[in-house]
N, C-alpha and C positions, 0 to 999 in steps of 0.2 A: 861947714853949713852943717849943722845939726837936721837928722832927720827921727821923727818920730817913733820909725819902725809900726810894727802891728803890734795892737795891746794885746795884752795878756790875755784879755776875754775873747780874742780873735783867734787863738790858736787851739782848735777844736779838732782836727785832723791825726789821727795817728799815723806817724811814720815811722819806721824801721830802718836804722842808720848800720850798716853792714859791714865788716871789715874781711877783706881777706889773707890765706893760708895758702902756700905752696905746702903741696905733698910730694911725697914721692911713694908710688905703690910698688908691691912686690915684685914686680919685672922690670923694676927700677926706671918705669915713666914717669913724667913729672902732672899732677893734676891741680886744678884749681879750688878751692871752697871756698864757696862764701859762711860766715856766720854772724849773727847779731851780736852789734857791738852796744847799742842803745836803741831803746824803742821809746819815744815822744812827741809831743802834741807840739802842733805847727801851723801855720798860717801859710795854706798853698795859693801859689798866684802862677798863673800862665801867663806868661811874660811875651811868646810869641811862637809862632806854630806855622813849620814847612810841610806841605804836601807833594811829594814824588809820588808818578804814576812811572812805571817800569815791568814791561811782559803784563799785563793783565792786571796787575797789583797795585793797590793804592797802599803808599806808604806815608803816615801822617806820624812826624816828631814835632816836641816841642821842646821851649826854654822854660822852664819854672822857676821861680823864687821861693824857699824856703824859710819862712823868718819863723825862730824857736829861739827858747831862751839859749843866754850863753852857758855851752860848756865846755871843756877841754879835749884835745887830740882829735877833733874831726879834722879829716885833709880832704886831697883829691885822689887819695889813696883808696877812698870811701866809695860805700855807694850806697842809695835810698830806694826802699821797696815802700811804695804807696799807690794803694787802689791797683794793686795786679800787675802794676807795670814797676820797671828798673828806670833809675836814674842815675847818667854818670856824673858825677860831683864834680864841678869846672873850677869852682871860687868858692873861699869860705870867709865870708867878710867881719870881722868883729865891728857892730855897727858903733861906730863916733868913736871906737877904741875905749867902752865905757864896763865891758864885760857883763852887758845886760842882757844882749838879744845877738843871736850869730843870725846872718842872712847867708843860705845855701844856695847859690845857682846851679843848677844841674838839667841836663840836657836826657829827655825821654830816650832810652834805649841804652845800650851798655854794649862795650865790644870787649868780648871775650879772651 
């Protein structure tokens, strides 16, 4: 079944796709550094939301779909920075296997 996806005209939100690099510091310890892999325009859609209450703190997380023009190399090892929030990529879908659009599903919040 073919899906139309988002039109290019609806891809108005700038998102940053980041890649991770493990580095070794002078003391032999390991640290993680994120850098910009690509900055692209996408259609951003919140698919669901989950609210947790614990110890007087409200924790709201959501599942999002980012639809963008097709580009190679994006995997679940990357993350997305959008609107001062970080998103952990859960899947990367080549829409209709036509190399025209990618739909990236990601959850808000990143485990480091």
